C-alpha positions as CSV (number, residue, x, y, z in Angstrom):
1,M,-84.9,107.2,-64.2
2,L,-82.6,104.3,-65.1
3,E,-83.2,102.0,-68.1
4,V,-82.1,98.4,-67.5
5,G,-83.3,96.2,-70.4
6,E,-87.0,96.7,-70.7
7,L,-87.3,98.0,-67.1
8,T,-87.4,101.7,-66.1
9,L,-86.3,102.2,-62.5
10,E,-86.9,105.3,-60.4
11,T,-83.9,107.2,-59.2
12,D,-83.4,110.4,-57.2
13,K,-81.7,113.4,-58.8
14,E,-78.3,112.0,-58.0
15,G,-79.0,108.6,-59.6
16,Y,-79.5,106.6,-56.4
17,L,-82.3,104.0,-56.6
18,K,-85.5,105.1,-54.9
19,N,-86.5,101.4,-54.3
20,L,-83.5,99.4,-53.0
21,A,-85.3,96.2,-53.9
22,D,-84.9,97.1,-57.6
23,W,-81.2,96.4,-57.4
24,D,-79.5,93.4,-59.0
25,E,-76.2,92.9,-60.7
26,N,-77.5,94.1,-64.1
27,V,-78.7,97.3,-62.4
28,A,-75.2,97.7,-60.9
29,V,-73.6,97.3,-64.3
30,E,-75.9,100.1,-65.8
31,I,-75.3,102.4,-62.8
32,A,-71.6,101.9,-63.2
33,R,-71.7,102.5,-66.9
34,A,-73.5,105.8,-66.2
35,E,-70.5,106.6,-63.9
36,N,-68.0,105.6,-66.6
37,I,-66.9,102.6,-64.6
38,S,-66.5,99.1,-66.0
39,L,-66.9,96.7,-63.1
40,S,-64.1,94.3,-62.4
41,P,-63.8,91.6,-59.8
42,A,-62.2,94.2,-57.5
43,H,-65.3,96.4,-57.8
44,W,-67.6,93.4,-57.1
45,E,-65.8,92.5,-53.9
46,I,-66.4,96.0,-52.5
47,I,-70.0,96.1,-53.8
48,R,-70.8,92.8,-52.2
49,S,-69.1,93.8,-48.9
50,L,-71.1,97.1,-48.9
51,R,-74.4,95.3,-49.4
52,I,-73.6,92.9,-46.5
53,F,-72.7,95.9,-44.3
54,Y,-75.9,97.6,-45.2
55,Q,-78.0,94.5,-44.4
56,R,-76.4,94.3,-41.0
57,H,-76.4,98.1,-40.1
58,Q,-79.1,99.7,-42.4
59,I,-76.6,102.4,-43.3
60,A,-74.2,103.0,-46.1
61,P,-70.7,103.8,-44.7
62,A,-69.1,107.2,-45.4
63,N,-65.6,107.3,-46.8
64,R,-63.6,106.7,-43.6
65,A,-65.9,103.9,-42.5
66,L,-65.6,102.4,-46.0
67,V,-61.8,102.5,-45.9
68,S,-61.9,100.8,-42.5
69,L,-64.4,98.1,-43.7
70,V,-62.3,97.3,-46.7
71,K,-59.1,97.3,-44.7
72,K,-60.6,94.9,-42.2
73,E,-62.1,92.5,-44.9
74,F,-59.5,92.7,-47.6
75,G,-56.3,93.9,-46.0
76,P,-54.2,97.1,-45.8
77,D,-53.3,97.1,-49.5
78,K,-57.0,97.5,-50.5
79,G,-58.0,99.4,-47.3
80,R,-56.7,102.7,-48.5
81,S,-58.4,105.8,-49.9
82,A,-56.2,105.8,-53.0
83,Y,-57.2,102.2,-53.9
84,L,-60.9,103.0,-53.5
85,M,-60.6,106.2,-55.5
86,R,-59.0,104.3,-58.4
87,L,-61.9,102.0,-58.5
88,F,-64.8,104.4,-57.8
89,H,-63.6,107.9,-58.6
90,G,-64.3,111.1,-56.7
91,S,-66.0,110.1,-53.5
92,P,-65.7,106.3,-53.4
93,A,-68.3,105.8,-50.7
94,K,-70.9,107.7,-52.7
95,T,-70.1,106.1,-56.0
96,A,-69.8,102.6,-54.6
97,A,-73.0,102.9,-52.6
98,K,-74.9,104.1,-55.7
99,I,-73.6,101.2,-57.8
100,A,-74.4,98.8,-54.9
101,G,-78.0,100.0,-54.9
102,L,-77.7,101.6,-51.5
103,P,-78.8,105.0,-50.2
104,R,-76.4,108.0,-50.3
105,P,-74.0,107.7,-47.3
106,D,-74.5,110.4,-44.7
107,N,-71.7,112.8,-44.2
108,C,-70.5,112.6,-47.8
109,L,-70.2,115.8,-49.7
């Protein structure tokens, strides 16, 4: 469960939203807080890009695909694993997808 203001949102055991329609920017802030992340403009550009990708393809990208997506959209300086790990810790694809209100990416440990 995730508390956002007066709302209680259902999550799975890893903290991913069960109902993707529950997501909004306030929810993202709370999920990020639970992950010890304070969202900056750099985080938001990745989150928004992920949400657009999901709308088009109905899948959250795994790490390699996320790096490729970010490289294509924001250039080679941001399209690197090290950059994404600084923003989202551990497995950037999993953490970023969770904050973006998306399902857990396939092929992510």
